[in-house]
C-alpha positions in Angstrom: 6.1 30.8 -19.6 7.6 30.3 -16.0 5.2 29.6 -12.9 7.7 31.7 -11.0 7.0 35.4 -9.4 9.0 37.7 -11.5 10.7 38.9 -8.1 11.7 35.5 -7.1 15.0 35.8 -5.4 17.9 33.6 -6.5 17.3 29.9 -5.1 20.2 28.3 -4.0 19.8 24.5 -4.7 21.9 22.2 -3.1 22.9 19.3 -5.6 25.6 17.3 -3.2 26.6 18.5 0.2 28.2 21.8 0.8 27.8 22.4 -3.0 24.8 25.0 -4.4 23.8 26.6 -8.0 22.4 29.5 -8.0 19.4 30.0 -10.1 18.6 33.7 -11.3 14.5 34.9 -11.0 13.4 34.6 -14.9 15.9 31.3 -15.1 13.4 28.2 -16.1 14.3 25.6 -14.1 12.6 22.4 -15.9 13.4 21.7 -19.4 10.7 22.6 -22.1 9.3 19.2 -22.4 8.7 18.5 -19.6 7.3 21.5 -19.1 4.7 21.9 -22.1 4.8 18.0 -23.4 5.5 15.3 -20.6 3.2 12.5 -21.1 3.4 9.2 -19.6 3.2 6.8 -22.7 0.4 3.8 -22.3 3.0 1.0 -22.3 4.4 1.9 -19.0 1.7 1.0 -17.1 2.4 -1.6 -15.1 -0.6 -4.6 -15.6 -1.0 -7.1 -12.9 0.4 -10.5 -14.2 -2.9 -13.1 -14.4 -5.6 -10.7 -15.1 -6.9 -10.5 -18.3 -8.5 -7.8 -20.0 -10.4 -5.1 -17.9 -7.9 -5.1 -14.6 -9.3 -1.6 -13.1 -11.3 -3.4 -10.5 -7.9 -5.8 -9.3 -6.1 -2.5 -9.0 -6.1 1.1 -7.0 -7.9 3.4 -9.3 -7.4 6.7 -7.0 -4.9 8.5 -4.9 -4.5 11.2 -2.6 -1.3 13.5 -2.6 -0.6 15.8 0.4 1.4 19.0 -1.0 0.0 21.5 1.2 3.0 21.9 3.6 5.3 25.0 4.2 8.4 23.2 4.2 9.5 24.9 6.8 12.7 23.1 7.3 13.8 24.1 4.1 15.2 27.2 4.9 15.4 30.2 2.1 14.3 27.5 -0.9 10.7 27.7 -0.2 10.5 31.2 0.9 8.5 31.7 -3.0 8.1 28.3 -4.2 6.1 25.5 -2.8 8.3 22.4 -1.3 7.0 20.0 -4.0 7.8 22.2 -7.0 11.4 22.6 -6.0 13.2 21.1 -9.0 15.1 17.0 -8.3 17.1 16.1 -11.6 14.8 18.4 -13.9 11.6 17.9 -12.5 9.3 19.2 -9.5 9.5 16.9 -6.9 5.5 16.1 -6.8 6.1 14.6 -10.3 7.6 11.6 -9.1 4.5 10.9 -7.4 2.0 11.6 -10.1 4.3 9.1 -12.4 4.3 6.5 -9.7 0.4 6.5 -9.8 0.4 6.6 -13.6 2.4 3.7 -14.1 0.4 1.2 -11.8 -2.8 2.7 -13.3 -4.1 5.4 -10.8 -5.9 7.6 -13.3 -7.8 10.4 -10.7 -5.3 11.9 -8.6 -6.5 14.4 -5.9 -4.1 17.0 -4.5 -4.2 18.8 -1.2 -2.4 21.9 -1.9 -2.3 25.6 0.5 1.1 27.0 0.4 1.7 28.9 -2.7 -1.0 26.3 -4.4 -1.1 28.6 -7.5 2.1 27.3 -8.5 1.5 23.4 -8.3 -2.3 24.0 -10.2 -0.8 26.2 -12.6 2.1 23.6 -13.5 0.0 20.4 -13.4 -3.2 21.6 -14.7 -6.1 19.3 -14.7 -3.6 16.2 -15.2 -4.3 15.8 -19.1 -0.8 16.2 -20.4 0.6 13.7 -17.7 -1.7 11.3 -18.5 -4.3 11.5 -15.4 -6.7 13.7 -14.4 -6.1 16.0 -11.3 -8.5 17.8 -8.8 -7.6 19.9 -5.9 -8.9 20.9 -2.8 -7.4 24.0 -1.1 -6.9 23.8 2.6 -8.3 27.8 3.9 -6.3 26.8 6.9 -3.8 24.4 7.8 -6.1 20.9 8.7 -3.0 18.8 8.8 -2.8 14.9 6.4 -5.6 14.2 8.6 -7.9 17.1 8.2 -7.1 17.3 4.3 -7.8 13.7 3.9 -11.2 14.5 6.1 -12.0 16.6 3.0 -12.2 14.2 0.0 -14.6 11.5 2.2 -17.0 11.7 -0.1 -14.5 11.2 -2.9 -13.3 7.9 -2.2 -15.7 4.9 -2.3 -12.8 2.1 -3.0 -9.4 1.3 -1.4 -7.3 4.3 -2.8 -3.5 5.5 -2.3 -2.3 8.6 0.0 1.0 9.5 0.3 3.3 12.6 1.2 4.4 15.0 -2.3 7.9 15.4 -0.7 9.4 11.8 -1.2 10.6 9.8 -3.6 9.3 5.9 -3.4 10.0 3.1 -5.4 7.8 1.2 -4.5 5.3 -2.2 -6.8 1.9 -0.7 -5.6 0.1 -3.6 -7.4 1.8 -6.1 -4.5 1.2 -3.7 -2.3 -2.4 -3.5 -2.6 -2.6 -7.2 -3.2 -1.0 -7.5 0.1 -3.3 -4.7 1.6 -6.5 -6.6 0.3 -5.4 -9.9 1.8 -5.3 -8.4 5.0 -8.7 -7.2 7.3 -6.9 -3.9 7.9 -8.5 -0.5 7.2 -4.9 0.7 6.3 -1.7 -0.7 5.1 1.4 1.8 5.6 4.4 0.9 3.3 7.5 0.1 5.7 11.4 0.9 4.7 13.9 0.4 7.0 16.6 2.7 8.1 19.7 2.9 10.6 18.2 5.9 13.0 14.5 5.6 13.0 14.0 8.1 15.7 13.0 10.8 13.3 10.1 9.3 11.9 7.0 7.1 12.7 8.6 3.7 13.7 6.1 0.8 14.1 6.1 -2.7 16.5 5.6 -5.4 13.9 4.0 -8.9 14.6 4.4 -10.5 11.0 2.7 -7.8 8.9 0.1 -6.6 11.6 1.7 -3.5 13.3 0.7 -3.3 16.9 2.2 0.1 17.8 2.8 3.0 16.1 4.6 5.8 17.4 5.4 8.9 15.9 9.2 10.2 16.3 9.7 8.1 19.2 13.1 9.2 21.9 16.2 7.7 20.5 17.3 4.3 21.8 13.2 3.8 22.8 12.3 2.7 18.9 10.0 -0.6 18.7 12.2 -0.8 15.4 13.8 0.0 12.4 11.1 -0.2 10.1 9.6 3.6 9.5 6.3 5.0 8.0 7.5 5.7 4.5 4.6 8.2 4.0 2.7 5.9 1.3 -0.7 4.5 2.2 -3.6 2.5 1.2 -6.7 2.9 2.8 -10.3 2.1 3.0 -12.8 5.0 3.0 -14.2 3.5 6.5 -11.0 4.9 7.7 -11.6 8.3 7.2 -14.6 7.9 9.5 -12.3 7.4 12.4 -10.8 10.7 11.7 -11.3 13.9 14.3 -12.7 17.1 12.9 -10.5 20.1 12.5 -6.3 19.6 12.4 -5.5 16.3 12.5 -2.5 13.9 11.8 -3.2 10.4 10.7 0.4 9.7 12.3 -0.8 10.7 15.3 -4.7 10.6 15.4 -5.3 7.7 13.2 -2.6 5.5 12.8 -2.0 4.5 16.9 -6.2 3.9 16.8 -6.3 1.4 14.3 -3.1 -0.5 15.6 -4.6 -0.4 18.7 -7.9 -2.3 17.4 -5.5 -4.4 15.0 -6.5 -2.6 11.8 -3.2 -1.6 10.7 -1.0 -3.6 8.4 2.5 -3.0 7.2 4.3 -3.8 3.7 7.7 -4.0 4.0 9.6 -2.9 0.9 13.2 -2.5 -0.2 12.8 0.0 -3.4 14.6 3.2 -3.3 13.1 6.0 -0.5 14.0 9.2 0.0 13.0 12.1 2.3 13.6 15.5 1.1 12.4 17.2 4.0 15.6 19.2 4.6 18.4 20.7 2.6 20.8 18.1 3.1 18.3 15.2 2.3 17.1 17.1 -0.9 21.0 17.0 -1.7 21.1 13.7 -1.2 18.3 12.8 -3.3 19.2 14.8 -6.2 22.7 13.0 -6.3 21.3 9.8 -5.8 17.9 9.0 -7.1 17.9 6.1 -9.8 14.6 6.4 -11.3 11.7 4.1 -11.1 11.9 0.4 -11.5 10.4 -1.3 -14.7 7.8 -4.0 -13.6 6.8 -6.6 -15.9 
């Protein structure tokens, strides 16, 4: 059964620049195996090297995926479907973040939902068929990345991963976690290098310490070419610093942590794709090559 309403208009889904595929209202956009039987195999989970027996205390165990945005830059593509549920190479965009968690042993996943959140809940359910446990929090009104995180402050009692649902990141989470634990930071941001950083959150680095975090600086005034890749490892104490109401971690938390010397950066060179616009979505559909197998 399709998760989409019967009156859903034809979706024009870009596959490459200037090329679109029409999908009719009742056409299934995910294949049957992915839609009904997908369970990630246990042997795919990355085990940290040199750790015998129970390694759960040496890895991340919980994650928060932010999936409540409106997707306004996607135009008509998100008029009837939440952006995280748009199909990318036959699977919802959000499923790639869940797979990344699963590959590194993160079994408890919280998903923050708002715009067409019921479609996300209907597809992913409690996470059983994906080999994880999923809980949801439904924002009654938009709270931003910071406000949504505050709703989970009682749920996180140890370091955890947080990421945006609309980006694909091929990153070694275990290595990033080890990197974070060797610092005295309250948060570590995954950093990727781009040619034009002015459209993103940009960092000023000294070694691995982030001295300054600037959200979308004017072109030509960027402190570096390293940008926020939309994935973080945070300590529970970081949540206590987030103001109440609508807040953004990018504007209301990270600059504060940087000022206090508590913000760390982790550079990675794996694939990173932002699907936030139709053009970037099309490029991701064409160029995403899947996750690296770590041994």
